[in-house]
N, C-alpha and C positions, 0 to 999 in steps of 0.2 A: 151713666153707661159710657163705656169707651168702645167705639167702633173700630174694628180692624179693617183696614183698607186693602182691597185686592185690586190688582191691575191686570188687564188682559191686552196683549199686543201681538202683532205679527211683524217680523222684520226680516229683511233679506240680508245677505252677506254684506257687511259694511254698516249694518244698523239702519238701513233705510226703511221708512214706514209709509211714505207717500210721495206722490208727484202731482203737482198742479191740483191739489185738493182731492185727489183720488188715490185708490190703491193701484200700484203698478202691475199687479197680478190679478188673475181671476181664478179663484179657488172656491168653488161652491161648497165643498165639504168643510173647508176651513171656516167659511162664514156660518155654516150650520153649527159647527162646534162653538163659535162665538155666541150664537144665539142660545144654544143649549146651556152653556156654562153661565151666561149672565141671567138666564131665566130660572135655573134650577133652584128650588127651595125645598127645605126638609118638611115643611108643613103646608098643606093646602090653605089658601086664603092669605098667605104672606106674599110679599113682593120684594124684589131686589131693586136697587137703584143703580143707574149708570150716570157717571159724571163725565162730561166732555167739554172741550173748549168750543167757543163759538165757531171757529173755522171748521172743526169736525162736524158740528151741527149743520153748518151751511153746505158742507160737501155731501151730505146724505140726500138721496133722492127724496122728493116731496112725499111720495107714497110710503116711505119708510119712517117719516117723522110724525109723532114721536115714536121711539122704539117701543113696540107693544109689550104689555105685561111687565113693564119696568117703570119705575119713577125716573124721569129724565131731568137731570140737572145740567144746566149750561153755564159755564164760567164766562162772564163778559163784564167789561168795564162800563158798558153802555146801559142805559135804562130801557132796554128792549123788552117787548112782550113777544114771546115766542109761543105760539099755540101748542099746548100739550107739554110744555117744558116749564121748569122752575128756573128762573135765572138767578144767579148769585155772583157776588163779586169776589168770593174767596172759597177755598176748600173748606175752611172752618164754618162758613155760613151754610154750605151744603150739608156738612156733617151735622150741624146743629139741628137743621130741619129734619134730617133723616132720623136722628136720635129721638126727636120729639114724637115720632110715629110709633115708638115702643115695640111691642110684640107683633105689629103688623108688617114689619120689615125684617129682612135677614142680612143680605150681603150688599156692601157698598163697593161698586166696581168703578174704576177709572178706566175709560176706554180711548183716551187720546185727546188731543195730539201731544206734541212734544212738551208744551208748557204744563199741561195737566199731568202728564207722567212725571215731570220734574217735581211738581208740588207733592205728588203722592210719594215718590221715592224719598223726598226730604222729610216727610212727616214721621213723627215718632209712632204713629198708628199704622204705618205701612207694614203689611203682613206678608202678602203673597203676590208673585208675578206669574201669571199664566202666559207663557211665551211660545209663540209659534215661530220656529226658525225655518225660514225659506232657504233651501240649499241652492241659491242662484243669486246673481248680482243683477240689480236693476238701477237705472238712472233715477235717483230720488232727490227731492229738495226738502224733505222732512225726515228727521232722524229720531230714533229712540235715544233719550238721554243715557248717560253712562249708568249701567245697572249697578246698584249698590253692591259693594264687595262683601258685605256680611250675609248675603243670601246664600242658602245652601239648597241643593237639589233634593226634592222630596217626591214621594209617590202619592198619587191621588187615584183612587179606584175608578174614577170616571174619566181618566185621562190616559190614553194609550201613549206609550213611549216609543212605539214602533214607527219606523219611517213610513210616511204616506206618500203616494204619488197621484197627481191629478194633472191632466193636460201636459204631461211630460215634465212636470215640476215636482221635485221631491221636497218634503218638509217633515218636521217632527215637532211634537209638543213637549214642552218642559214646564215643570212647576218648581219655582224657586221661592224659598220661604225665609223670612227673618225670624229665627227662633226666639228672639228676645221678647216678642209680643205675645204674652200669655194672658189668659183670663179675660180677654176682651171679647165683645160680641163680634162675630164674623159677619 
């Protein structure tokens, strides 16, 4: 089985995704979108997986760890034990564990940070980027890697392309796809 990798990210103008281990914006509806997308499955009883770097894991509030209703993989070079998460030293190790779960799983999501996105974008299995573009600039110290140039914009019936506004901040959702990844399990 070959798993198609999806990534989900939010970035501001200039590509910023974080500051001091946190999001520089507070957009409740955008976070709900993240939860809905990374939890949605086509068949009851299945689960999706989320892969994140250790800094992303560390930045999450304790009450949010692990992200519920998803298999949590954390990339780390250390031999850490993280309650509720599966630690792995590489993207390939996480994908191997995910694929061994067979029909019990559906979508493999990469949720950050920079290094995890970079690994996903470089993978031949990378399929889709669900990107929230924040229409504002923020002081950031973490940035989304360059988006692969071979991605094209596609529509997803569960994703509105309309501009949203929350707390005076405008943003919109995009779905970008690498069309060359066919026949793989999403």
